[in-house]
C-alpha positions as CSV (number, residue, x, y, z in Angstrom):
1,M,0.3,-0.1,0.3
2,Q,1.1,3.3,-1.2
3,F,0.0,6.7,0.3
4,E,0.9,10.4,0.6
5,S,2.3,11.7,3.4
6,R,3.8,15.3,4.7
7,L,7.2,13.3,4.9
8,G,6.0,12.5,0.8
9,P,5.2,8.7,-0.3
10,L,5.4,6.3,2.2
11,W,4.7,2.7,1.6
12,L,3.5,0.1,4.1
13,D,3.5,-4.0,3.9
14,A,1.6,-6.7,6.3
15,N,1.4,-10.2,6.3
16,Q,-1.7,-11.8,7.7
17,T,-1.4,-10.7,11.2
18,A,0.9,-8.0,11.2
19,L,2.5,-5.0,9.5
20,T,6.2,-6.1,8.4
21,A,7.6,-3.1,6.6
22,I,7.5,0.8,6.2
23,S,9.4,2.4,3.6
24,Y,10.3,5.9,1.8
25,T,11.0,3.9,-1.5
26,E,8.7,1.7,-3.3
27,I,8.4,-1.9,-2.1
28,A,6.4,-4.7,-3.5
29,E,3.0,-5.8,-1.2
30,D,2.6,-9.3,0.0
31,P,-0.4,-10.3,-2.1
32,Q,-1.7,-11.6,1.4
33,A,-0.8,-8.5,3.2
34,N,-4.1,-8.1,5.7
35,Q,-5.6,-4.8,4.5
36,M,-7.3,-3.6,7.8
37,I,-3.8,-4.1,9.5
38,L,-2.5,-1.8,6.4
39,Q,-5.5,0.7,7.1
40,Q,-4.8,1.0,10.6
41,A,-1.0,1.6,10.2
42,Q,-1.8,4.4,7.5
43,T,-4.3,5.9,10.1
44,E,-1.8,5.6,13.0
45,L,0.9,7.0,10.8
46,E,-1.0,10.1,9.9
47,S,-2.0,10.7,13.2
48,Y,1.7,10.4,14.5
49,L,2.7,13.2,11.3
50,K,-0.3,15.4,12.7
51,G,1.5,15.0,16.1
52,Q,-2.0,13.7,17.3
53,L,-0.1,10.0,18.1
54,K,2.8,9.3,20.4
55,D,2.2,5.5,20.7
56,F,1.4,2.8,17.9
57,S,-1.3,0.1,18.4
58,V,-1.2,-1.5,14.8
59,P,0.8,-5.4,15.4
60,I,4.2,-5.5,13.7
61,E,6.1,-8.0,13.0
62,V,10.0,-7.8,12.4
63,T,10.8,-10.5,9.9
64,G,14.5,-10.7,9.0
65,G,17.4,-9.5,10.7
66,T,20.3,-10.7,12.8
67,A,20.3,-11.2,16.2
68,F,22.5,-8.6,17.0
69,Q,19.7,-6.1,15.0
70,K,17.3,-7.4,16.4
71,N,18.6,-6.4,19.6
72,V,19.2,-2.9,18.6
73,W,15.7,-2.3,17.3
74,Q,14.1,-3.4,20.6
75,A,16.5,-1.0,22.7
76,L,15.6,1.9,19.9
77,Q,11.5,0.9,20.8
78,Q,12.7,1.7,24.6
79,I,14.0,5.7,23.5
80,P,11.0,7.6,24.9
81,Y,8.8,10.2,22.6
82,G,10.4,13.1,21.8
83,Q,14.0,11.9,23.1
84,T,17.0,11.0,21.3
85,L,20.0,8.7,22.1
86,S,23.3,8.7,20.2
87,Y,24.8,5.6,18.4
88,Q,27.3,4.9,21.4
89,A,24.8,4.8,24.2
90,V,22.5,2.5,22.0
91,A,25.6,0.4,21.6
92,E,25.9,0.9,25.3
93,K,22.3,0.2,26.4
94,I,22.7,-3.6,24.6
95,G,26.0,-4.1,26.3
96,R,28.2,-3.8,23.1
97,P,30.3,-0.2,23.6
98,K,32.6,-0.5,21.0
99,A,29.9,-1.9,18.1
100,V,28.8,1.8,17.2
101,R,28.9,1.8,13.8
102,A,27.0,-1.6,13.6
103,I,24.1,0.0,15.5
104,G,24.3,2.7,12.4
105,Q,24.2,-0.6,9.8
106,A,21.1,-2.1,11.9
107,N,19.4,1.1,11.9
108,R,19.4,1.4,8.2
109,A,18.0,-2.6,8.2
110,N,15.2,-1.4,10.2
111,Q,12.3,-2.6,8.2
112,L,9.7,-0.3,10.4
113,P,11.1,3.1,10.8
114,I,8.8,5.5,12.7
115,I,7.3,2.5,14.5
116,I,11.0,1.7,15.5
117,P,12.3,4.8,16.0
118,C,16.1,4.6,14.5
119,H,15.2,8.4,13.8
120,R,15.6,9.0,17.4
121,V,19.2,7.9,17.4
122,I,21.7,10.8,16.6
123,G,25.8,11.6,16.8
124,K,27.5,11.3,20.0
125,N,28.2,15.5,18.8
126,G,24.3,15.9,19.1
127,Q,24.3,16.5,15.0
128,L,21.8,14.4,12.9
129,T,23.4,11.8,11.2
130,G,22.2,9.2,9.0
131,Y,18.5,8.4,8.1
132,T,17.4,6.4,4.8
133,G,21.1,6.0,3.8
134,S,22.6,9.1,5.0
135,S,21.1,10.6,1.6
136,P,20.3,14.6,2.1
137,A,16.6,13.7,1.9
138,G,16.9,11.3,4.8
139,L,18.5,13.8,7.0
140,K,15.7,16.0,6.3
141,I,13.1,13.5,7.1
142,K,14.9,12.4,10.3
143,A,15.1,16.7,11.2
144,Q,11.0,16.8,10.5
145,L,10.6,13.7,12.4
146,L,12.6,14.8,15.6
147,E,11.3,18.6,15.3
148,L,7.5,17.0,15.4
149,E,8.1,14.8,18.5
150,K,9.7,17.9,19.9
151,N,6.9,20.3,19.3
152,F,4.5,17.6,20.3
153,A,6.0,16.4,23.7
154,L,6.4,20.2,24.5
155,G,2.7,21.0,23.9
156,S,1.6,18.0,25.9
157,A,3.7,19.3,28.9
158,E,2.3,22.6,28.4
159,E,-1.3,21.1,28.7
160,N,-0.1,19.0,31.8
161,K,0.8,22.1,33.2
162,L,-2.6,23.6,32.5
163,N,-4.5,20.8,34.0
């Protein structure tokens, strides 16, 4: 399934029970893809991109990836909305402090960006590095996602102060 988003076109794929891929470039859709899951994913992604959703409920399934990559992806899911960690911090979090470059490669192999928030991983010096192959367009998307989360997180904090 493909749809237009504020980030540009997004492609989604699913199996019969879960969302299996989000891509910024065209991907083939599984002929057995559960259309209800694809619709739920689209709705949730659109709500997220409007600053109306922090946590996704669409079922996901990680297909492929090494044990190391899966460990990284689990760690990414623990980074709170609106916050970032450095590649070094993620490496330390998974007990592999020297695997900083491998963290970047695991992020690149992430088939569920946004939901598995690899955009929340930044350089040790606070600089944005690498996203969707480190292209200028990828870094722009990463900046947009981080700005969206920062603004939404600030707005939520302000609302909590008023209540």
